[in-house]
N, C-alpha and C positions, 0 to 999 in steps of 0.2 A: 505437523502444522501446515506445511506447504501443500501437501496433497489434499488435506481437508479444505483449505482455501480454494485451491484450483477446482475442486469438485463441488464447491458450494455446500458442503456438509456442515451447516451452521450449528447444529447441536454439538458436534465434535469441536468445531472452531471455538465455541463459547467455553467448553470445558478446558481446552488448552489455553485460552486467553486468561482464564481464572487461575491457572497453575503457574506460579512464579518460577518453577523449574524449567519450563519450556522456553527454548530460545526462539523468539519470534523473528530474529534477524537472519536466520539461516536462509540462504538462497540455493537455487539449483545450479547445475553445471553451466548454465547460460548467464548466471548472475541475476536470474529473475527472482525477485522476492515473492513471498506469499501475496503481498498486496498487488504486485504486478500481475501475477497469475489470475487472481480474482478479478482484476480490472479487465484483463484481456478476455476472459471467458464470460464476462457479463454477470458476475455474481454480485449484484447490487447489495443485497443484505449482508453478504460477507464483507464487502468493502466497508459498509457502515459499521459493522462490528469491530473491524480492525482499527478504523479511525477513532471510534469511541474509546477503544482500549488505550489510546495514547494518553488519556488522562492519568492512568496509573502504570502503564507499561511503556517501555521503549519499543517503538515499532519502526519498520523500515521507512527510510526517507521517501517521500512521495516523488522526489526528483532523482532517486537512485537510477542509474543507467544500466541497461542490459549489456552483456559483453559479446554475445554471439547472435548472428542472424538465425531466426527460427520461426516457423509458421508465417513467413512473410513479414516478420517484424525485423527491422534493421537493428544492428548493434547500436548501442548508445540511445536506445529508446527508454522513456520513462513510463511509469504507470499511466500518466495522463496521455502520452503518445499512443500507448496500446489501446486505451479505451476509445480514443478518437478514431483510430484505425478501424475498430470494430463497431463504430457508430453507437457507442454506449453513452449517449448524451447525459443521462442522469449521473452516471459514474464520473464522467468528465467534470460536471458541475460540482460534485461533492469533493473531488480531489483538488480542483482549482480553489474552491472556497477554503478547504483545509490548509492548502499551501499558503494562501494569502494570510489566513489567520496566524499560522505559524510564524511567518515573516514579520507580521505586525507585533506579535508577542515578543519575538527576539529583539526587535528594534526598541520596544518599550523597556525591556530589561537592560539593554545596552545603555540607553539614555540614563536610566536610574543609577547605573554604576559609575557614570561619569560625573 
């Protein structure tokens, strides 16, 4: 899944997203998630597919941090940081909107539980 996302192979990405046996959370040795890799390499459609899959699948956290420096990306960078570094403004906007919506939904459910 990671390599399909990195390479923007959206046909394979969709097949893997639809298969519940595929672990979407696996990261590479730098702790880059498939979402981070897609964001860094400017794979806009791939990022959209991953974020859309969150409705029925657990996906990597938008705020997950990398663990090693690589490609000029500092350790502790998020998918948003990576997209910003590469001037991928459309991806940055998608990730920020998704992150905001996730936080608002979590707050809503926490209030309902109290």
